[in-house]
N, C-alpha and C positions, 0 to 999 in steps of 0.2 A: 893809528894803520900803521904803520910801518909807512906804506906809499907812500900815505895825506906825505905822512914827517918827512923822509924826504922831500916832495917838491914845496914845500917850503924852506927847508934850503938848501937845496937848489936860486931859486930866488934869492933867500941870505947873502949866499956866497954868489952867484953871479948878476946880482941886481941894484941888493942894499948898498954898497960901497955908493954909486954911482949917485941914486933914489937924487931926486930934491927933497929938500926935508918935510913937505909936505907929504910926499909920496911913503918918507919914511914913518909918519906920523902913523897914515893909515893901513901899513903892517906893521904897525904895536897895536890897533886895536883891534888888526885880525888876530891878531896872535890872543887879544883878547874875549877872541869869543864862545861862545859855551860850544866843545865837541859838535855837537848836534851837528847847532847850523855851520860850522865853519868845513864839518862833512860837507851837507848838501852843496855845502855854496863848488866845492873841491869839486865838489860828485856833477855837476854843474843841475843838482833837483832844485833846487833856490838862486829865485838872483840877490844879490842884495842889493835893499835899496841906501844904502850909503850911494854915496858918485865915489867916493875913493878910495871907501875899497873893496866896489864891481871894478875899478880901477884895476888896485893888481892885485885881487884876483887874477884879471885877466892877463895876467903880466906874467899869472908862476902859472897859468895854466896853457900857457906860448913857448914855457919854457921845453927845449928839448930833454924826454927821455931818456932814462938809462938804464 
């Protein structure tokens, strides 16, 4: 979905450059998730079991929407 892609690109543009190495690895893990799982997290239908992934998802969801 284009809207979800925009969320990921928004994080990549605004947060990723200043993120810690651990958070960058977690974001890369988010990108490697199967689409249904990623959609579930970003649409807040599921909660990640991995704490680092959960932190990245929360950062993504807190970004201002354009």
